[in-house]
N, C-alpha and C positions, 0 to 999 in steps of 0.2 A: 632502501629497497635492494633486493638481491637481483644479480644479473639473470635475465630471462632470455630464453630462446625457444625455438620450435620444439614442441614436445612437452614443455613445461605446463603445469596445471596449479590452480589455487586462486586464493582471494587477490594475490598481487597481480595475477594475469588479468583479473577483472578490472583492477585498478588501471592497468596498461590499457585495456580495451576501451574503458570509459574515456580516458584521456585522449586516446587517438580519435574517438568519435567526436569529442569536443573540439579537436583541433581540425576536424573536417576530413579525416581519413577513416574510411568505413572498415572496421575490424570485424564486421559480422556480428553475431549474436554475443551478448555479454555473458559467456558461459564459463569463464575461467580456464578455457582451453586454448593454449598457444598453437593453433593450426595454421594451414596454409594461408588462410585469409587474413588472420592477425599478422603473420609474417610479411605479407604483401603490404599491409597497411604500415607496418614499421618501416620497411624498405622505402615506401613512398615518402614517409615523413622524414626520414633520414635524408633522403635526396633533396627534398624541399628546404631542408634547414642546413645543408652544407656539411652533414655529418658523414662518417664512413658508412657506406651502404652494405651492411652485412646481415641485416635482420636480427641482430643481437641487441638487446636493451641493456647497455651497461651504464655507468655514471654519466657519460655525456648525454646519451639519449634520454635518460631519466631527467637530467637537468634541463634539457630542452623541452620536455613535456610538462615541467613543472607548472607553467602558467595555465595549463589545461586540466590540472588535477583540482578536483573539489576538495573541500576542507577536510572531509573524512579521509581523504587519500594522502593528506599530508600529516606531519605530526602535529598534534595539539599540545599547546603549552600556555602558560600564563600570559593573559592579555588577549587570548582569542575569544571570539564570540560567535554565536549562531546555534542552529539546531543540532549540530554534531556535538557541540559542547553539552547541550542539553542531554543528548543520549548518554554521553559519558557520565553526567551527574546523576542521571537515573540509575545507571548500572552500578555506580559507587554506592549510591544510597541503598539499593537492593543488596549489595554485598556487605552492608554494615559499616560503611565508611562515609559519614555524612559530609556532603559537599556544601551544605547550606541550601539556600533556595535554588530550585531547578530553573534558573533564569537565563541560561545560555551564556553566562559570563564566567570565564575561567579566571576567577579571582584568587585571593589568598587562601580562602577556605577550600576551594575546589583543588588548588595545588597541594595543600597539605593532605587532603583526602587521597589524591592520587599517590603522593609519596608513601602514605601509610599502607595503602593497598599494595603497592610495589614491594615494600618492606615485608609485608606479610606473605607475599607470593614469590619470594625469592628472585625478584626482578631487580634491574638496576634502579636505584633510587634516585631519579633525576627530575621528577614531577613533569616529565614529557610523556604524552600518550603516544607512543610509537606502535610499531607493529606487534611487539611481544606483549605490551600492556593492553592493546586492543584485543588481542587473542585471548588474553586471560579475562578480560571484562565481557567478552561476547556472551557466555552462559547467562549473564545477568540482564541480557536483552532478550535472548531466545527462550530463557526459562528452563534450560535443561543441561545436564552434562552426561557424558558418556562414562561408564564405569565398568571395568573388567572384574568380573567375579574371582575372588581369591578362595583357596580352600578353607573351609570353616565359616565362611560368610553365611548369613541368613538375611532374608528380606527385611526382617524387623531390625536387625542391626544396621543394615545399610540405610534404611529409612531414618533411623535415629541419627546416624552420622551426618546426614544431609538435611536434617530438620523437616523431612517430608513424611508421608504415611505409606504404609503398606498398600493401601487402597490406591493411592496414586501410582505406585510402582506397577501394580498389576494392570492398571488401565493403560499404561504406556508400554507394558511388556506383557501382553496376554498369553496365557498358557493353559493347557488343559489341567495340569496339576499345580495349583497356586503355590504349593510348598516346595516345589522342586526347581532348584537353580544348580547350575553347573559351573565348576571352576574353568576359567578361561572364557565364559559366555560374557558378551557385551550387553549391559543394560542401559536403558534410557533412565536418567534419574531426574524427575521433575523437582525443580527447586520451589521452595515454599512461598511462592507469590504468583499472582496472575501474570499471564504473558503480556496482555494488551495494556499499554499505559494509557491513561486518560487525563494526563496532566502536562503533557509536553507537546510541542509542534511535531507534525508528521513530515516524513521524507519517504522517498521511494526506498531508500536503504533500510530504514526502520520497518517498513511495511514488509520487505523481503525477510528481514530477521524474525518478525512476528509470524509470518506464514511458515517459516521453518520450524519455529518452536511449537506452534499449534499442531503441526502435522506430526511432530515427534512425540509430544505428550498424548495426542489422541490419534492412534494410528488408523482409526476408522475414517478420518478425514483424508481427502485426497487433494493434491495440489498439482497444478499444471500451468503451463505458460501458453497463452492463446494468441500471443503476438508480441510485438516489440514497439516501443515508443520511438520517436524521432532520434533520441539520443542512444537507443538501444536498450533502455530499461525494460525488463520484462513485464508484460501485462499478465498478472497472476489471477488464476481462478481457483477457488477453494470450493469443495462440494462435501456435503454431508447428507446421509439419508440413503435408504434402500427402496423407497416407494416409487410407484409408477407415475406420479403426477410431479413433473418437473417445474421448479419455480426458480426465477432469476432475479437477484437483487444486484444492483450496481451503484457506485458512488464516485464522486469527485470527477464528473465530467468536466466541471468548472474548477480551475485551480484555486481560486480563493474561497471555495467552499469545501476545503480539505477536511474540515471537522467531520464530514459525513464518512470519511474512511474509518476512523476508530468506532463510530457507531455500528457499522457493519461488522468490524473485527470483534468488538466486544460482545455483540450479540452471538456471533459464531462461537466465541469461547464459552459463553455462558450456556448456550444450547448444547454444546459437546459435553460440558461438565454435568449438565442435568441428565442428558442421556446415559453417560457413563455411570452415574450414581443413582439412577432410578428416580430422578427428580422432575420437576416441573419448570417450564418457562413461559412467561406470560400467562400463567394460570392454567397451562394445558400440559399434560403429561408429554415429556419429551419423546417418550417411546412411541406414542401415537404419531407425532410428526415424523419421526424417523422411519417408521414402517409405511407411512402412507405417502410420504413425499421424498424427493430429492432436491435439496437446496443448493443452488449454485450462486456463488458470490464473486463478483470482480470488484474488489474494495478500492482500487485505484486506477480509474480509467485514464487519468491524465497525469502520469508520475512526472513529467518533465515540467509541466505548468505548476504543480504543487511545490516541486523543488525550488522553482523561481520564486514563488510567493513566500515561502517559509525560509528562504535564504540558503538552501543547500547548493543552488546554483547562484553564485554571486561574482563570478569572473569567467573568463574564457570566451570563446567565440560565440556560443549559444547565448550567454548572458548579454554580451555586447549587441548581438543581432537583435535580441528581444528589447533591449533598451532603445535601440535605434527605431524599431518599429513603434514603440510606445511614444516616442517624441512627436509623432504625427497626430497623436491624440492628447494633447497636453492636459485637457480637462480630467483625464483618468489618472489617478495616483498610480505611480510605479514603485514597487511591483504589486502593492496591496490590491489594486484594481484589475489585476490580470486574471482573466478567465480562460483564455485560449490555451491551446497547445504551445510548444516552445516556438513554433514558426508562425504563430499569430492567427490560427484558424480556430474559431469558436466550435468546439466538437459537438455541442448540442444544437448546432444549426447546420449539420453536415450529413445528415441521414436522408434517404431518398423518400421523404414524405412531403410532396409539394415544395421541393427544394427550390424550384425557380420562383415560386411565390416568396419564399423567405428571402431569397436574393433581392427581388425587387424591393421588398420593404426595407431591408437593411441597407441596400444602396441609397434609397431615398432618404434614409436617416443620416447618411454620410459615411457609412462603414464600407468603403469600397475597395479596401486594401487590407493587408494583414496588420493585426494590431492586438491590443489587449483583450478586445471582446467583440462579438457581434459580426465578424467577418465570416462569411459562409464557405469560403475556400473556392477553388476554381471549378469544382464539381462535387456532386454528392459522393460521399465516401472517398474524397481525395486524400484523407488522413490515414495513417496506419492504425491509429487507435480506434477510429470509428469503423474502419474495415474489419478489425479484429472483433469487435462486438457484433457486427453485422454477421460475419461468418460463424461465430460461436452461436449466435441465436438460430441461424439457419440450420446448424448441425444438431439442435435440440428441439424437442417438442414442448416448449414452455407453455404451461397452462396459465401463468400469471407472471408479471414482472413488476418490480418496484425500482424506480430511478430516484436516488437521494440527491437533493439539492438544499440550499438554504437561501433565504429565509422568509417567513411569513406565516408559519404554522397553518399550512393549507395543503390540502390533498386534491390534486387534479386528477379527474377519473375518465374524462371523455376526450376525444379528438374529432373535431368537426361534427359530421352527421353520424359518426361511428359510435354506437352504443352497445358493447358486447353483452352478451347474456350474463346476468348476475353481477355485471360490474358495478352498478349503483348500489346494490344490496351489500356487496362486500365493502365498498367504499364507506357506506353508513356505518358498518361494524368498526372500521377503522377510525372514523371520526369519533365515535362513541368512546372507544377505549383510549383515545389520545387527547380529546379535547380540541383537535384541529378542526378548522372550518372545511367545508366541502364545496368545491367549485368544479365546473366542467372543464375549464382549461383557459389558459391565458388567451386574450383576444388577439387575433392577427398574428398567431405564432404557429411556425411550421418547422419541420425538418429536424425535430428532436427525436431522441431515441424512443420515447413513449409514443409519439405521433406515429413513427414508422411501424412500431410493433402492433399498435391498434389497427392501423390502416391495412397492414399486410395479413395479420392473423386474425383479426376481429375477436380477440380475447382480452381479458381484463389486463390493463396496463395502467400504472399509476406513477405520477411524479409527486414526491413528498418533498414539500418546502419546510425544512425543519428550523426551529428556532426564530429569534427575532433580533433585529439590529441591523448593523452595516457589516457586510462582508469585508474581510474574513471575521467570522464570529469568533469571539475569544474562546479559548479552551475552558475557561471558567464556566461557560454555559453547558458544557458536556453532560454533567450529571442530570440536569433538568431535561435536556433534549433526550437523553437516553431513556430516562424514566417515561417520558411521554411517548416514545416510539416503540418500546418493548411490545406493546400490544398490537401495533400496526404490523410489525415484522412477524409476530406469531400469527395473526389473523391471516396474512398473505398465504401461509400454509394451511392453517386449520380450516379456513372457510372452504377449502377445496375438498375437505374430507367430511363435511356435514351431510 
């Protein structure tokens, strides 16, 4: 890592900020900007660790931070395992260098693929995935590169060079005259594969890369940060559409239900592509949905919890704290049984919909302190993740919401005595298109997002329990789950336009 100081910017500053957060020193928003708050955190860390207190992150400070750096922030090499190895394997496969199975194991074949990729890209051939190799692999995760137009270039020649199409170039680089490009102009070049992977474990880092790639390839999508998690990971919102009816879909309130994140992201990619090419999604013209509705998606409500379950957080202070909390609940496997955020609050028990009743029920069941699941927190909206969704919802006039969970193949459509107008009729359409069963709601369950939305706004709100089995559901179920849910996701918008 390079020496960092105030004023620096970039991915390595994000690495620094995340490590400081894990070490218990608040560096502010994870934004890649080394400002006053990051400098103050560095100085506090240096003071606490007996280092020279100068606010400059050199070799000694980096070495002291090493235990708090996640796997993706260290160099990956043969023998490593985990979701970041899977990401590297996916990128290598997309780049044309087969690493073998995308199994998260950095073995002989992955090592050979890394070396071949390094050789082909003029990098040091050492089989180690460090900063330069990661940078070279990044386009194979975001799905695009930037290209500066040279004299004599044409769109068709550029498309051939990168294995893409002129149509894809024009979608990513809209212009009044599709035949006119200028020397010196920077173009977004979509690479010839879908951005959203459906065959590897998800992490907050992967979700950020996907969001970057989708908004680059489809500039009519917008991306924003609506808050930050406990560790400082951004809570991303993506929007599409120009219609007056606003709809909100969210996923991964529960950490071990992370498969719901790629469901929403894949749908967004397919919808964006269908709109850009004049196609259909779920049997409905994408242009109809786009002009009539505005879809908001928060694909990863609980980034820290998901990172814990999938292995992206497997060391450092946050991991150790979670492991200690889990020890009080030995019947729940760790980390696979973890549903809560990183400090042990179940986010879907933390909304202001009869929160006191939920507290009474969960306490009676023995969930009286932070742990893997079912602890309601010290008060409704005590957690930054639930507060962010609460504030985001309050700032928009959502006509309908879908909250994705697993498992059971069930659609819950009602909360207590509240029965919003058209809610049941829309739910029936969702059940018909998916084959999922229809139920009013879980008995004696309160304080969830859907509960709060229905109680507060008396508008259609649904919880979708996707798939079958034991959480976390294996990614091998993705194709079946996605096929079953395309109709639900489309109906959530289309039913408002009937």
